[in-house]
N, C-alpha and C positions, 0 to 999 in steps of 0.2 A: 246284273244289279247287285247280287250277293257279294261280288268282288269289289264293287265301288262303294257300297254302304259300309262304313266302318263302325267298330264298337265305340270309338271315341265320339263319333257323331251321335250315336244313340245315348251315350252317357251325358253329353251336353244337352241334347234335346230333353232328356228326362229331367235334368236339373232345372232347365228353363220352365218346363211345364209344371213341375212340382212347386217351384218358387214363384211362378207367374211373373218372372222378371228376368230380363237379360243381364241386368246389372248385378242382381243378387246371385244369379248362377255363375257369373264371371268371378265374383268374390269367393264363392264357395269352392270353385274349381281352380282358383289361382290363375285365371286367364284374363286377357283383356276383353272388354265388351265387344270390340270389332271382331275378334277371333270367334267368340261365342255366336254372334250374329251370322258370321260367314259360314260356320259349320252347320248351323241349323238351316240356313238357306240352301247349302249344298245338299243336305239330306232331303229337303222338300223338292229340289230340282230332280234328284235321282229317282224319287218316288213318283214325281209328277202330281203332287197333292199339296193343297193348302193345309198346313198343319196348325198354324197359330193365327189368332186375330187380336188386334189391339182393342182393348176395352178400357177407356180412360187411361190411367197410368199403368195398367196391368196388361199382360198378354194372357189370353185364354186359349184352350184347345178348341179347334173346330170339331165337327162331328167326325171327320176323317182322322183328325189329330188324336182323338180319344182312342180310336181303334189302333192307330200306330203306337200310341203310348202303351197300350196293353201288350202289344207284341214286343216292344222295346223292353218293357219291364220284365217280360218272360225271358228274353234273350240275356239280359244283364244278370238276372237271378241265376240262370243256368251257368253263366260264365263264372259268377261268384261261387256257385256251388262246386264247380270244377276246381277252383283255386283252394277252397276249403277242404275238398277231398284230398288234394295233394298234401296239404298241411297235416290233415289227420293221419294219412298214411306215413308221414314222416314223424308224427308225434309232436308237432310244433303247436304251441299256443301263441299265435301272433296274428296281428291284423286289427281292423277297426272294431270298436265296441261303441255302439250308439245307444245312449240311454236318455230318456226324457222323464222328468219328474215334476210333481207338483211342488209348489214353493215350500211347504212345510217340511218336506223330506230333505231339502237342501241343507238343513242344519246338521245332518248326520251322514248323508250319502257320500259327500266328498271324502270323508275320513275312511269309510268302508272301501271306496274306490281306490284311495291311495294305498291302503294295505294290500289290496288285490294286485295293484301294479308293481309293488315291491316283489311279489312272488312271480309275476309274469311281466317283466319289463318291456317285452316286445309288443305288448298290446297298446294300441293307440286309442285313447278314450275321447269320445265326444259327448258332452253332457249338456242337455237343454233343461232349463228351469222355467216353468211357466204355470199358468192356472189349469184347473181341472178341465175346462172346456177345450183348451188347446191340446192337452195331452190325449184326450179322447179322440180328437181329430187326427193326431199323429198315430194313435193306435189303429184307427180305422184305415188309414192309408198305408200302414206298415212301414213308415219312414224310419222307425227306430227298432232296434233289436228288442229292447225291453222298456216297459213303462213302469215307473215306481209310483204307486198311489195308495191311498188309504181305503178306497172302496172301488171294487171292480165294477165297470158299467154293466148294467143288466141287458142293454139293448144290443150288445155285440157278442159274437160267438168267440169267447176268449177262454184262456186258461189262466187262472190267478194262483200264484204260488206265494203263500204267506211265509214271511221270513223274520219278522221282528214285531214285538208288541208295540202298539200305538196307544199310549195311555193318555187320555184327554183329562185335563185338570182345569179347575176354575182359578183364574188369577185376578188379583186386585192390587191397587197401589199399597205401599207399606203402611200407610196411615188409615186404612179402611176400617170402619167401626166393627166389622164382622171378623177381623183377622184373628181374634182370640177365642171366638165362639166355635164350639164343636157341634157336629151334626146339624148343620144349618138346613132347614127344610127347603125342598126344591121350590115350594110356593114362595118362600121368603126371598130366594134368589131371583125369582121372576120379577120381583118388585124393583130390582136394581136397574140402573141405567146399563143397558147391555150393548157391547160392541161385538159385532158378528162378522164372520167371513161372508163373502158374496154368496148369493143363492147358487146352488149347484156344487159348491165345494163339499168335499167329504166330511170335513168337520162340521160345517153348517147342517148338513143332512142328519148327522148323528145327533147333534144337539136338538134340532127341531123334532126328531123322532122321539127322543127321551121325554121332552116336555109334553108332546102330544099323548104319549102313553099314560101320562099322569093327569090328563085333562087340563093341561096348562099350555100357555103360549107366551112367547116373548116378542115384543115389538122392539127391534133394535133401534137405538138412537143413532147408530152409525153402522154402515156396511163398508168394510175395507177389503182390499184385494190381496193382502198378504199377511202372514203372521208377524212380520217385522213392523208393518204399519199398525197392527193391533197392539203389539207390545208398546210401541211409542205412545199410542193413545191412552193405554192403561197407565203408563208411567206418568203421563200428564194429568192423571186424575179424572179422565173423562168417563170412566165407568169400569165395569168388570167384563171378563170375557172367558172363553174356553179355547184352549190351545193344546196341542200335543206337548207332553212333558219335555220331550227332547228339545223343543224350541225355546223353553223358558228356564232350563236348569241353571244356566249361568246367572241369570238375573235373580232367581230364587235363592241361590247360594250366597250371593253378594248382598241380599236384603233389599234390592231395588224393587222387587215384586214379592208378593206373598201368594201362596197357594191356599185357598180357602178349603175348610173341611165341610163339604156339602154332601147331603144324602144322595146316594146313587152315583157319586163320584169317588175315585176316578172312573171314568167311563172307558171300559177296555175295548179296544179295537185292534186291528193288525195292519201292518204295512204289507203290501203285495207287490210282487214282480209279475207283470201281466204281459201277455202276448196273444195275438190271434191264434186260434186253435190250429188253423191250417199252416201256420208259419213254421218252417224248418229252421231251427236255431243254428247259427254257425257254431263252430267248435269254441270260439272265444265267448260267445254269448252263453252257451251251455255251461262252460266252465265257471263263468261269473255267477250264473244262476245256482249252480251247485255250491259255490262259495257262500252265497247268501243263505241258502237253505240249510246247509250242514255245518258250516264253520263259524257262524256268528254265535256268540254266547247268548243263551236264553235264560231269563230269570227262573222260569219254571221247569226247564229241562225237558219239556214235552216236545214231541215231534210235530212238525207242521204238516197239515194235510192240504194237498193241492185241490183247488176248486175249479170245476169246469162249468161255464155258463152256457146254457142252451143245449 
């Protein structure tokens, strides 16, 4: 059996199980769907097990399939580890770099990644931009090398490496009556029509926590799923909001948005590169992490301290 089951079959099976779709797996692996289906069927025949079942438009792992998936993931990880070991012994920085990030970090992360690739042109990057709930799920499954987020999840056993200041500011349309006022009380801000990120986002949690610390609460008039959607709503005069400074610098410089002078703001947070504690980073991922932590300019010049959860 060991001679008949191939690594390629395991790779294809892993992709189908992870993506819950033969079509999506074929797209990711640059294969035809019939080829993907045939290879998974051959693997199931060799093992004599039912590995997948159809649930609606998705395929899900059977009980036996979950056990085979664990074994396949271990075999593929060890194979990848062997390849990375060979690269390390040769001193090469090359291969895939898989990063997932929350939407707010998409305003600056591509620029950082581009500078890194100029130094290491043989690295092949894969960048996913999504919401916090999805990146936590990607972190949980270990699908990506590093997760970039503004708040490390408490419920997972992770290591969070801070690498960049995340300065949250209050933004308003340029004709807002408070734009010339200094030291705006937090209570006065709470009276404004507030546009907020969805519940669970790092920015939303930071803002809710600040208001709660001062015995205040904000009932958002709109909840939006991205920084870009919030910016457009503020530009339209629908209210004020809080976003990372990196996401609004261009609009603030051009005068399309204003940053209000509010007590307790800017709210200082940090951006983190996060991975599961037990995950062994590849040479590429470790080199990118080192680049984030030690080579990005910091306004305060202070060293960043790694945080371990649990």
